[in-house]
C-alpha positions as CSV (number, residue, x, y, z in Angstrom):
1,M,131.1,-9.4,110.1
2,K,128.3,-7.1,109.0
3,T,126.9,-7.1,112.6
4,I,130.3,-6.1,113.9
5,R,130.5,-3.2,111.4
6,L,127.0,-2.0,112.4
7,A,127.8,-2.2,116.1
8,V,131.1,-0.2,115.6
9,C,129.3,2.5,113.5
10,F,126.6,2.8,116.2
11,L,129.1,3.0,119.0
12,F,131.1,5.6,117.2
13,A,128.0,7.7,116.7
14,I,127.0,7.4,120.4
15,S,130.5,8.2,121.5
16,I,130.6,11.6,119.7
17,Q,127.0,12.6,120.7
18,G,128.3,14.1,124.0
19,V,130.6,16.4,122.1
20,F,127.7,17.9,120.2
21,A,125.2,18.0,123.0
22,G,124.1,21.5,123.8
23,H,126.5,23.4,121.4
24,H,123.6,24.9,119.5
25,E,121.9,25.9,122.7
26,Q,124.8,27.1,124.9
27,N,127.2,28.8,122.4
28,E,126.6,31.6,120.0
29,A,127.1,30.5,116.4
30,L,130.3,31.6,114.7
31,G,128.3,31.8,111.5
32,S,125.9,29.9,109.2
33,Y,126.4,28.2,105.8
34,E,124.3,27.3,102.8
35,L,125.6,24.9,100.2
36,E,124.2,23.5,97.0
37,H,124.7,19.9,95.9
38,V,127.1,19.5,92.9
39,S,127.5,15.7,92.5
40,N,127.9,12.3,94.1
41,V,130.7,9.7,93.6
42,Y,130.1,6.1,94.6
43,S,132.9,3.6,95.1
44,K,133.9,0.6,97.1
45,D,137.0,-0.1,99.2
46,A,139.1,-3.2,99.1
47,N,136.7,-5.0,101.5
48,G,133.6,-4.2,99.3
49,N,132.3,-1.5,101.6
50,I,130.6,1.5,100.0
51,I,132.1,5.0,100.0
52,L,129.8,7.8,99.1
53,Q,131.3,11.2,98.4
54,T,128.9,14.2,98.0
55,N,130.3,17.4,96.6
56,W,129.0,20.9,97.6
57,R,129.5,24.6,96.8
58,G,128.1,27.7,98.4
59,T,128.9,30.3,101.0
60,A,129.7,30.3,104.7
61,E,130.0,33.2,107.1
62,N,133.7,34.0,107.9
63,F,134.8,31.6,105.1
64,G,133.5,33.2,101.9
65,T,132.9,31.0,98.9
66,V,133.2,27.3,100.0
67,F,133.8,24.1,98.1
68,G,133.8,20.7,99.9
69,T,133.3,17.0,100.0
70,L,131.2,15.1,102.6
71,T,132.2,11.5,102.6
72,L,130.1,8.7,104.1
73,G,131.6,5.4,105.0
74,P,133.2,3.1,104.2
75,T,130.1,1.2,105.3
76,S,128.0,-1.8,104.3
77,M,125.1,-1.5,101.9
78,A,122.8,-2.5,104.7
79,T,124.0,0.3,106.9
80,L,123.9,2.9,104.1
81,A,120.3,1.9,103.3
82,S,119.2,1.9,107.0
83,N,118.5,4.7,109.4
84,L,121.6,4.0,111.5
85,P,124.2,6.7,111.9
86,V,127.0,6.6,109.4
87,R,130.6,7.8,109.8
88,A,131.0,11.2,108.0
89,T,134.0,13.2,107.1
90,W,134.4,16.6,105.5
91,I,137.2,18.2,103.6
92,G,136.6,21.7,102.3
93,Q,138.2,25.0,101.3
94,G,136.9,28.5,101.8
95,F,138.1,31.5,99.7
96,L,138.0,34.5,102.0
97,P,137.4,38.1,100.7
98,D,141.0,39.1,101.5
99,G,142.3,36.6,99.0
100,T,143.5,34.0,101.5
101,T,142.1,30.5,101.9
102,A,141.0,28.4,104.9
103,V,140.8,24.6,104.9
104,G,138.6,22.5,107.1
105,D,139.0,18.8,107.9
106,G,136.2,17.3,110.0
107,E,134.9,14.0,111.3
108,G,131.6,13.0,112.8
109,A,128.3,11.3,112.0
110,L,125.4,11.5,109.6
111,S,121.9,10.4,110.7
112,T,118.5,10.5,109.1
113,S,115.4,12.3,110.3
114,A,112.2,10.4,111.1
115,D,110.7,11.5,107.7
116,Q,113.9,10.4,106.0
117,H,113.9,13.4,103.6
118,T,116.7,15.1,105.6
119,W,120.1,14.0,106.7
120,N,121.6,15.5,110.0
121,V,125.3,16.1,110.0
122,E,127.5,16.8,113.0
123,L,131.2,17.3,112.6
124,I,134.2,18.2,114.7
125,M,136.3,20.4,112.4
126,D,140.0,21.1,112.5
127,L,140.8,24.4,110.7
128,S,144.0,25.4,108.9
129,D,144.6,28.2,111.4
130,G,144.9,25.7,114.2
131,S,141.5,26.2,115.7
132,Q,138.6,23.8,116.0
133,M,134.8,24.2,115.7
134,I,131.6,22.1,115.7
135,S,129.6,22.1,112.6
136,I,125.9,21.1,112.8
137,G,123.8,21.0,109.7
138,E,121.0,19.5,107.8
139,I,120.9,18.2,104.2
140,D,117.4,18.6,102.6
141,L,117.2,15.7,100.1
142,E,114.3,17.3,98.2
143,T,116.0,20.6,97.5
144,T,119.6,19.2,97.7
145,T,120.7,22.0,100.0
146,F,123.0,21.7,103.0
147,R,122.4,24.4,105.6
148,G,123.8,24.7,109.1
149,K,125.8,26.6,111.7
150,N,129.3,26.5,113.1
151,Y,130.0,26.8,116.8
152,P,133.2,27.2,118.9
153,M,134.5,24.2,120.7
154,K,133.9,24.3,124.5
């Protein structure tokens, strides 16, 4: 069963790679973001798979002050401990200068860099105004910062 879960996770990561390919090279960024790590919450689902929720706060161009949660999994301990891509989701809220809020709900993948001190995150985001964007970022595990850029969907 673990082999099947690993294969499904790997196939999911490969299937979304085409969506992200070239966005950072071909499209002008909508804006950048920089977030600081707040906390982690670890839990298990009914099947014993691990769910890791990482909480963040910071600022994002066009979204103001941002709070959000990046969730990894559910996945097996072996997958979480390996260098394989892991399913990632994001739910966040931005507090715009005009007093309104924006909500983002995204899905994608997290992978590790060769040096394993960074995590690469690529998400397809649905926004509360009905639009979509691509978010490509990097989590530096030494400084616990999450930096990246948002791009329009093609």
